[in-house]
Z-matrix of the N, CA and C atoms (Angstrom, degrees):
N
C 1 1.410
C 2 1.620 1 110.20
N 3 1.306 2 112.91 1 -44.46
C 4 1.439 3 115.63 2 178.66
C 5 1.418 4 115.63 3 -61.29
N 6 1.372 5 117.15 4 -37.56
C 7 1.481 6 121.49 5 173.87
C 8 1.449 7 114.16 6 -63.57
N 9 1.331 8 121.40 7 -36.65
C 10 1.393 9 124.11 8 176.55
C 11 1.548 10 114.17 9 -64.09
N 12 1.376 11 111.35 10 -39.54
C 13 1.485 12 115.71 11 175.81
C 14 1.486 13 112.74 12 -69.00
N 15 1.333 14 117.32 13 -37.63
C 16 1.473 15 120.53 14 177.27
C 17 1.545 16 110.48 15 -61.83
N 18 1.311 17 115.87 16 -42.70
C 19 1.497 18 121.75 17 -173.57
C 20 1.567 19 103.67 18 -71.03
N 21 1.336 20 121.74 19 -41.78
C 22 1.494 21 121.82 20 176.19
C 23 1.540 22 110.90 21 -62.53
N 24 1.338 23 115.24 22 -41.01
C 25 1.514 24 114.71 23 178.89
C 26 1.456 25 113.51 24 -62.35
N 27 1.440 26 117.00 25 -43.15
C 28 1.480 27 116.90 26 178.92
C 29 1.511 28 113.27 27 -69.07
N 30 1.416 29 117.65 28 -31.43
C 31 1.409 30 119.08 29 175.46
C 32 1.503 31 111.99 30 -66.10
N 33 1.393 32 120.91 31 -37.41
C 34 1.396 33 127.65 32 176.06
C 35 1.551 34 113.12 33 -61.71
N 36 1.385 35 112.88 34 -48.62
C 37 1.462 36 116.99 35 -177.25
C 38 1.566 37 108.62 36 -64.81
N 39 1.336 38 117.49 37 -45.21
C 40 1.492 39 122.02 38 -179.72
C 41 1.583 40 107.90 39 -59.79
N 42 1.266 41 119.27 40 -39.38
C 43 1.502 42 122.21 41 -173.85
C 44 1.505 43 110.69 42 -71.20
N 45 1.323 44 120.71 43 -28.36
C 46 1.385 45 125.24 44 -173.26
C 47 1.617 46 111.48 45 -85.51
N 48 1.261 47 118.35 46 -4.82
C 49 1.383 48 124.44 47 175.25
C 50 1.552 49 111.84 48 84.78
N 51 1.288 50 115.98 49 30.50
C 52 1.491 51 121.42 50 -179.09
C 53 1.546 52 110.61 51 -61.57
N 54 1.253 53 115.87 52 132.89
C 55 1.457 54 123.15 53 174.32
C 56 1.564 55 108.99 54 -126.81
N 57 1.338 56 120.45 55 142.55
C 58 1.418 57 119.18 56 179.27
C 59 1.493 58 113.69 57 -65.08
N 60 1.273 59 119.93 58 151.60
C 61 1.490 60 122.28 59 -175.22
C 62 1.603 61 110.42 60 -64.02
N 63 1.309 62 115.12 61 -39.06
C 64 1.533 63 110.70 62 -178.18
C 65 1.535 64 111.07 63 -99.43
N 66 1.250 65 118.82 64 31.67
C 67 1.479 66 121.54 65 177.68
C 68 1.542 67 109.71 66 -78.34
N 69 1.298 68 113.47 67 140.00
C 70 1.475 69 119.14 68 -179.07
C 71 1.539 70 107.29 69 -70.08
N 72 1.364 71 121.71 70 -18.43
C 73 1.390 72 120.62 71 -172.91
C 74 1.488 73 115.46 72 82.76
N 75 1.338 74 119.70 73 -1.55
C 76 1.400 75 128.90 74 -175.31
C 77 1.544 76 113.92 75 -102.11
N 78 1.208 77 116.68 76 49.56
C 79 1.576 78 120.82 77 -171.09
C 80 1.553 79 108.14 78 -79.34
N 81 1.296 80 120.03 79 33.37
C 82 1.459 81 124.20 80 177.87
C 83 1.415 82 111.61 81 94.58
N 84 1.277 83 122.64 82 -0.48
C 85 1.490 84 127.89 83 -176.71
C 86 1.510 85 110.11 84 -113.77
N 87 1.275 86 120.19 85 45.91
C 88 1.446 87 125.18 86 174.54
C 89 1.504 88 113.29 87 -64.29
N 90 1.314 89 115.84 88 114.78
C 91 1.447 90 117.01 89 -178.23
C 92 1.568 91 112.84 90 -128.65
N 93 1.328 92 110.86 91 44.42
C 94 1.505 93 119.00 92 175.42
C 95 1.437 94 113.58 93 -71.75
N 96 1.347 95 118.04 94 169.92
C 97 1.500 96 119.23 95 179.74
C 98 1.506 97 109.39 96 -70.14
N 99 1.359 98 120.98 97 -22.64
C 100 1.453 99 119.13 98 179.86
C 101 1.534 100 108.94 99 -110.37
N 102 1.382 101 112.24 100 118.58
C 103 1.464 102 115.53 101 179.34
C 104 1.492 103 108.79 102 -95.03
N 105 1.289 104 113.51 103 151.08
C 106 1.514 105 123.39 104 -173.26
C 107 1.549 106 102.73 105 -113.86
N 108 1.323 107 114.16 106 119.55
C 109 1.510 108 117.34 107 174.66
C 110 1.539 109 109.59 108 -67.26
N 111 1.386 110 113.80 109 151.34
C 112 1.385 111 117.86 110 179.85
C 113 1.587 112 112.06 111 -68.28
N 114 1.319 113 111.17 112 144.46
C 115 1.441 114 120.02 113 -175.35
C 116 1.505 115 105.38 114 -118.18
N 117 1.308 116 117.84 115 130.20
C 118 1.505 117 118.47 116 -171.37
C 119 1.629 118 111.06 117 -73.49
N 120 1.296 119 111.39 118 152.79
C 121 1.508 120 120.43 119 175.23
C 122 1.544 121 109.88 120 87.22
N 123 1.336 122 112.83 121 167.53
C 124 1.475 123 124.29 122 179.43
C 125 1.426 124 110.96 123 -58.75
N 126 1.316 125 117.05 124 -50.13
C 127 1.507 126 119.08 125 179.08
C 128 1.468 127 113.62 126 -65.73
N 129 1.417 128 118.15 127 -32.46
C 130 1.449 129 118.88 128 167.39
C 131 1.433 130 120.31 129 -59.97
N 132 1.355 131 113.06 130 -37.83
C 133 1.442 132 117.35 131 175.65
C 134 1.508 133 113.52 132 -65.16
N 135 1.376 134 112.08 133 -41.51
C 136 1.482 135 116.06 134 -178.62
C 137 1.597 136 108.87 135 -67.81
N 138 1.319 137 117.13 136 -38.03
C 139 1.403 138 124.73 137 -176.08
C 140 1.672 139 106.39 138 -63.76
N 141 1.378 140 111.66 139 -46.13
C 142 1.454 141 116.43 140 178.98
C 143 1.567 142 113.50 141 -64.06
N 144 1.292 143 117.83 142 -38.19
C 145 1.389 144 118.31 143 176.28
C 146 1.575 145 112.44 144 -65.11
N 147 1.347 146 114.99 145 -44.11
C 148 1.436 147 122.39 146 176.60
C 149 1.494 148 109.16 147 -55.51
N 150 1.298 149 117.72 148 -48.58
C 151 1.428 150 124.29 149 -177.94
C 152 1.546 151 111.33 150 -60.28
N 153 1.384 152 115.49 151 -43.76
C 154 1.462 153 121.02 152 178.83
C 155 1.582 154 109.13 153 -57.95
N 156 1.359 155 113.70 154 -43.08
C 157 1.503 156 118.30 155 -178.01
C 158 1.453 157 108.39 156 -66.55
N 159 1.377 158 120.31 157 -41.93
C 160 1.409 159 120.25 158 -174.74
C 161 1.555 160 108.92 159 -73.72
N 162 1.319 161 120.34 160 -32.68
C 163 1.417 162 122.70 161 179.94
C 164 1.441 163 118.13 162 -82.95
N 165 1.342 164 118.89 163 -3.52
C 166 1.468 165 126.42 164 -179.56
C 167 1.466 166 109.97 165 -55.23
N 168 1.395 167 120.75 166 -36.39
C 169 1.400 168 121.77 167 -179.03
C 170 1.454 169 111.05 168 -78.34
N 171 1.300 170 119.59 169 -16.33
C 172 1.485 171 124.79 170 -178.14
C 173 1.480 172 111.39 171 94.03
N 174 1.401 173 112.41 172 -178.87
C 175 1.503 174 117.92 173 176.73
C 176 1.549 175 106.80 174 -124.33
N 177 1.323 176 116.73 175 156.22
C 178 1.461 177 121.60 176 -178.40
C 179 1.503 178 110.79 177 -69.36
N 180 1.325 179 116.22 178 129.32
C 181 1.431 180 124.02 179 174.24
C 182 1.637 181 110.13 180 86.25
N 183 1.301 182 120.46 181 -2.01
C 184 1.435 183 120.86 182 176.40
C 185 1.523 184 108.39 183 -107.16
N 186 1.288 185 113.25 184 99.94
C 187 1.535 186 122.88 185 175.67
C 188 1.543 187 111.51 186 -98.49
N 189 1.316 188 116.03 187 -31.49
C 190 1.488 189 118.31 188 -179.98
C 191 1.467 190 108.99 189 -86.76
N 192 1.275 191 112.83 190 179.34
C 193 1.606 192 119.03 191 -177.84
C 194 1.571 193 105.44 192 -73.22
N 195 1.318 194 116.56 193 148.43
C 196 1.376 195 121.30 194 -177.96
C 197 1.586 196 102.88 195 -145.10
N 198 1.411 197 116.08 196 160.52
C 199 1.446 198 121.86 197 177.31
C 200 1.507 199 108.27 198 -126.28
N 201 1.321 200 115.09 199 134.63
C 202 1.499 201 122.41 200 178.41
C 203 1.445 202 102.91 201 -108.87
N 204 1.340 203 118.61 202 127.68
C 205 1.436 204 125.91 203 171.56
C 206 1.511 205 109.43 204 -118.17
N 207 1.337 206 115.40 205 125.11
C 208 1.521 207 120.13 206 -176.45
C 209 1.496 208 108.34 207 -122.77
N 210 1.303 209 117.37 208 133.54
C 211 1.445 210 126.42 209 167.25
C 212 1.419 211 111.34 210 -101.62
N 213 1.379 212 120.98 211 124.28
C 214 1.440 213 125.78 212 -174.60
C 215 1.450 214 113.13 213 -109.12
N 216 1.377 215 117.79 214 133.12
C 217 1.435 216 124.64 215 172.45
C 218 1.445 217 105.58 216 -122.86
N 219 1.342 218 116.58 217 131.49
C 220 1.442 219 121.60 218 -177.10
C 221 1.516 220 106.60 219 -138.27
N 222 1.462 221 112.24 220 132.58
C 223 1.478 222 115.25 221 174.86
C 224 1.534 223 109.12 222 -137.85
N 225 1.359 224 111.84 223 150.60
C 226 1.459 225 118.72 224 177.30
C 227 1.500 226 106.55 225 -109.19
N 228 1.320 227 115.80 226 128.43
C 229 1.510 228 123.45 227 -178.34
C 230 1.503 229 108.20 228 -117.00
N 231 1.237 230 118.49 229 133.72
C 232 1.496 231 121.84 230 170.97
C 233 1.561 232 108.50 231 -89.06
N 234 1.311 233 117.15 232 120.01
C 235 1.457 234 120.93 233 -169.83
C 236 1.609 235 109.17 234 -94.95
N 237 1.214 236 121.85 235 -46.16
C 238 1.365 237 123.81 236 -179.54
C 239 1.532 238 112.57 237 -134.15
N 240 1.352 239 116.86 238 154.24
C 241 1.382 240 125.02 239 -173.79
C 242 1.544 241 114.11 240 -123.96
N 243 1.242 242 121.46 241 145.31
C 244 1.396 243 126.13 242 172.41
C 245 1.576 244 110.57 243 -76.32
N 246 1.333 245 118.65 244 167.75
C 247 1.607 246 115.92 245 178.45
C 248 1.525 247 113.41 246 -64.18
N 249 1.374 248 117.57 247 -21.30
C 250 1.466 249 121.50 248 179.57
C 251 1.596 250 111.17 249 -83.20
N 252 1.287 251 115.98 250 -3.21
C 253 1.472 252 119.93 251 179.43
C 254 1.500 253 117.40 252 96.71
N 255 1.368 254 114.50 253 -10.49
C 256 1.516 255 117.40 254 -179.41
C 257 1.552 256 108.14 255 -77.30
N 258 1.266 257 112.03 256 148.76
C 259 1.579 258 117.39 257 178.64
C 260 1.548 259 107.50 258 -72.25
N 261 1.314 260 112.96 259 144.73
C 262 1.402 261 121.65 260 178.93
C 263 1.615 262 111.03 261 -121.50
N 264 1.244 263 114.88 262 -17.65
C 265 1.520 264 121.70 263 177.90
C 266 1.472 265 109.66 264 -142.40
N 267 1.322 266 118.63 265 133.20
C 268 1.486 267 119.97 266 179.55
C 269 1.524 268 109.36 267 -133.81
N 270 1.265 269 113.61 268 169.61
C 271 1.513 270 120.16 269 177.08
C 272 1.493 271 112.57 270 -140.33
N 273 1.325 272 118.31 271 136.48
C 274 1.578 273 124.31 272 171.64
C 275 1.557 274 100.69 273 -99.84
N 276 1.304 275 112.85 274 121.99
C 277 1.497 276 121.02 275 174.56
C 278 1.516 277 105.27 276 -112.31
N 279 1.423 278 113.68 277 119.00
C 280 1.463 279 116.49 278 -178.01
C 281 1.542 280 105.57 279 -119.11
N 282 1.259 281 118.61 280 140.81
C 283 1.446 282 126.77 281 175.90
C 284 1.500 283 111.61 282 -129.12
N 285 1.319 284 117.06 283 128.13
C 286 1.505 285 119.69 284 178.62
C 287 1.528 286 111.08 285 -121.96
N 288 1.338 287 114.50 286 126.22
C 289 1.456 288 119.35 287 173.60
C 290 1.510 289 105.83 288 -103.38
N 291 1.272 290 120.12 289 129.48
C 292 1.441 291 121.77 290 -175.20
C 293 1.471 292 112.26 291 -128.62
N 294 1.302 293 112.68 292 156.88
C 295 1.490 294 117.78 293 174.96
C 296 1.540 295 104.14 294 -140.70
N 297 1.356 296 116.90 295 130.20
C 298 1.412 297 120.67 296 176.14
C 299 1.569 298 106.35 297 -107.15
N 300 1.307 299 115.61 298 120.09
C 301 1.445 300 123.26 299 179.18
C 302 1.507 301 107.20 300 -96.88
N 303 1.320 302 112.66 301 123.63
C 304 1.498 303 119.92 302 171.96
C 305 1.515 304 110.18 303 -126.30
N 306 1.327 305 115.69 304 172.40
C 307 1.557 306 116.38 305 175.49
C 308 1.455 307 113.71 306 -61.94
N 309 1.340 308 117.53 307 -36.58
C 310 1.502 309 121.42 308 -174.78
C 311 1.494 310 111.13 309 -83.10
N 312 1.377 311 118.81 310 -48.38
C 313 1.521 312 116.50 311 -174.01
C 314 1.569 313 104.51 312 -156.72
N 315 1.326 314 108.64 313 -177.22
C 316 1.447 315 119.41 314 177.68
C 317 1.462 316 108.71 315 -120.57
N 318 1.373 317 114.61 316 144.99
C 319 1.545 318 117.10 317 179.65
C 320 1.503 319 102.66 318 -128.94
N 321 1.240 320 113.22 319 129.88
C 322 1.528 321 123.73 320 -178.10
C 323 1.489 322 111.76 321 -122.17
N 324 1.262 323 118.85 322 151.52
C 325 1.396 324 123.36 323 177.22
C 326 1.559 325 112.06 324 -169.62
N 327 1.364 326 116.13 325 179.55
C 328 1.440 327 121.63 326 177.27
C 329 1.506 328 108.37 327 -145.78
N 330 1.290 329 116.87 328 137.81
C 331 1.439 330 121.74 329 175.40
C 332 1.574 331 108.62 330 -132.00
N 333 1.275 332 112.69 331 160.96
C 334 1.528 333 119.72 332 -179.13
C 335 1.479 334 108.86 333 -142.64
N 336 1.360 335 116.58 334 148.32
C 337 1.431 336 125.62 335 174.20
C 338 1.544 337 109.08 336 -144.24
N 339 1.304 338 115.47 337 151.73
C 340 1.451 339 121.33 338 170.00
C 341 1.485 340 108.38 339 -135.03
N 342 1.438 341 113.41 340 141.60
C 343 1.404 342 126.16 341 177.60
C 344 1.512 343 111.24 342 -121.58
N 345 1.302 344 118.89 343 121.59
C 346 1.460 345 122.99 344 -179.79
C 347 1.477 346 107.56 345 -96.68
N 348 1.379 347 117.26 346 151.48
C 349 1.348 348 121.91 347 177.16
C 350 1.508 349 112.06 348 -155.27
N 351 1.390 350 117.28 349 150.19
C 352 1.404 351 119.78 350 176.17
C 353 1.474 352 112.37 351 -80.80
N 354 1.303 353 118.12 352 140.26
C 355 1.513 354 121.78 353 178.92
C 356 1.431 355 106.45 354 -94.39
N 357 1.413 356 113.90 355 124.48
C 358 1.428 357 121.83 356 174.87
C 359 1.480 358 109.28 357 -75.16
N 360 1.456 359 113.86 358 166.88
C 361 1.393 360 119.31 359 -171.99
C 362 1.566 361 108.29 360 -77.31
N 363 1.312 362 123.77 361 -25.46
C 364 1.461 363 121.33 362 -179.09
C 365 1.504 364 112.58 363 -85.30
N 366 1.334 365 116.95 364 146.90
C 367 1.420 366 119.31 365 -174.43
C 368 1.580 367 110.89 366 -68.03
N 369 1.325 368 120.40 367 -32.39
C 370 1.361 369 121.12 368 -177.63
C 371 1.581 370 109.33 369 -77.28
N 372 1.331 371 115.47 370 -29.40
C 373 1.436 372 118.50 371 175.27
C 374 1.542 373 110.25 372 -66.60
N 375 1.363 374 118.23 373 -33.19
C 376 1.450 375 122.87 374 179.14
C 377 1.585 376 106.84 375 -62.92
N 378 1.366 377 114.23 376 -42.90
C 379 1.479 378 116.05 377 -174.03
C 380 1.541 379 106.31 378 -70.83
N 381 1.291 380 121.60 379 -38.34
C 382 1.427 381 121.81 380 177.82
C 383 1.499 382 113.72 381 -65.85
N 384 1.292 383 115.68 382 -35.12
C 385 1.553 384 123.47 383 175.11
C 386 1.463 385 110.86 384 -62.38
N 387 1.342 386 114.75 385 -44.84
C 388 1.507 387 123.02 386 -178.89
C 389 1.438 388 107.73 387 -63.75
N 390 1.341 389 122.11 388 -47.11
C 391 1.428 390 125.93 389 -177.26
C 392 1.526 391 111.27 390 -64.37
N 393 1.355 392 113.04 391 -44.92
C 394 1.507 393 115.48 392 177.19
C 395 1.472 394 111.94 393 -63.38
N 396 1.296 395 118.74 394 -38.92
C 397 1.506 396 119.88 395 -178.63
C 398 1.469 397 107.86 396 -68.84
N 399 1.354 398 119.78 397 -43.12
C 400 1.485 399 120.30 398 175.72
C 401 1.559 400 112.86 399 -57.89
N 402 1.324 401 116.70 400 -39.24
C 403 1.432 402 116.76 401 -177.89
C 404 1.559 403 109.02 402 -70.56
N 405 1.280 404 118.26 403 -37.07
C 406 1.525 405 122.20 404 175.73
C 407 1.469 406 107.96 405 -62.22
N 408 1.292 407 118.94 406 -46.35
C 409 1.440 408 122.70 407 -178.51
C 410 1.532 409 110.64 408 -62.48
N 411 1.325 410 123.49 409 -37.05
C 412 1.443 411 124.78 410 -177.66
C 413 1.565 412 108.36 411 -72.97
N 414 1.330 413 117.33 412 -31.36
C 415 1.407 414 118.47 413 -179.76
C 416 1.531 415 108.74 414 -74.50
N 417 1.321 416 118.08 415 -37.93
C 418 1.444 417 123.22 416 178.38
C 419 1.507 418 110.03 417 -69.71
N 420 1.360 419 117.47 418 -38.77
C 421 1.472 420 121.53 419 177.83
C 422 1.609 421 109.93 420 -62.49
N 423 1.349 422 115.74 421 -40.78
C 424 1.440 423 118.86 422 -177.62
C 425 1.503 424 108.87 423 -67.87
N 426 1.251 425 117.36 424 -39.07
C 427 1.581 426 119.85 425 177.95
C 428 1.510 427 106.97 426 -62.43
N 429 1.173 428 116.79 427 -44.82
C 430 1.574 429 120.70 428 -174.25
C 431 1.479 430 109.93 429 -70.34
N 432 1.398 431 118.97 430 -37.91
C 433 1.412 432 118.48 431 173.74
C 434 1.561 433 113.87 432 -64.98
N 435 1.272 434 113.94 433 -44.87
C 436 1.555 435 114.73 434 173.79
C 437 1.443 436 113.70 435 -62.93
N 438 1.223 437 117.81 436 -43.58
C 439 1.493 438 119.16 437 -179.98
C 440 1.487 439 109.43 438 -60.32
N 441 1.406 440 117.75 439 -49.44
C 442 1.403 441 118.98 440 175.78
C 443 1.454 442 118.65 441 -51.85
N 444 1.458 443 113.85 442 -39.41
C 445 1.421 444 121.41 443 177.30
C 446 1.455 445 110.58 444 -61.95
N 447 1.423 446 115.41 445 -47.36
C 448 1.472 447 120.73 446 -179.76
C 449 1.480 448 114.74 447 -55.78
N 450 1.356 449 113.27 448 -41.72
C 451 1.382 450 119.55 449 -177.67
C 452 1.640 451 109.88 450 -69.77
N 453 1.168 452 119.90 451 -38.40
C 454 1.445 453 127.42 452 -179.08
C 455 1.582 454 107.74 453 -67.34
N 456 1.321 455 113.61 454 -41.38
C 457 1.469 456 117.67 455 -172.83
C 458 1.584 457 108.98 456 -78.68
N 459 1.338 458 116.27 457 -31.53
C 460 1.482 459 117.57 458 174.04
C 461 1.445 460 117.98 459 -72.97
N 462 1.395 461 113.59 460 -24.14
C 463 1.497 462 119.43 461 -174.77
C 464 1.637 463 106.42 462 -81.10
N 465 1.302 464 117.37 463 -17.94
C 466 1.473 465 118.43 464 -178.38
C 467 1.513 466 110.19 465 -78.57
């Protein structure tokens, strides 16, 4: 009986359009005026999600639909090494070339960011550190792309 009540309660909550308080609202159904084309790879996915979050408020002077296309380049560099030859400090360098297509004109630009991180001794820790640094780099890159677009649009 308790299971039946729990199932009914979950069905009722789902039917009423319940959303968590701290939800970003981007549950895969981003419907802003600016669409972001898909970017290949895991980092591309993270960059696209971050761009959708940043562009949710829109851009100045863009009332009609527009499309943002981003080309991503990402490199991992080992900066310092321990005496045994293992890396102790690394950097993720990400560069994004973008083009915003609107009905009136096209806006292009390029931004770059780098995120440094300490390499832990364990091999799985190194993978986790690389992934975390790449995620931070994509969020920073998205902010820089949107800031650059806002500056270019307000200058016109």
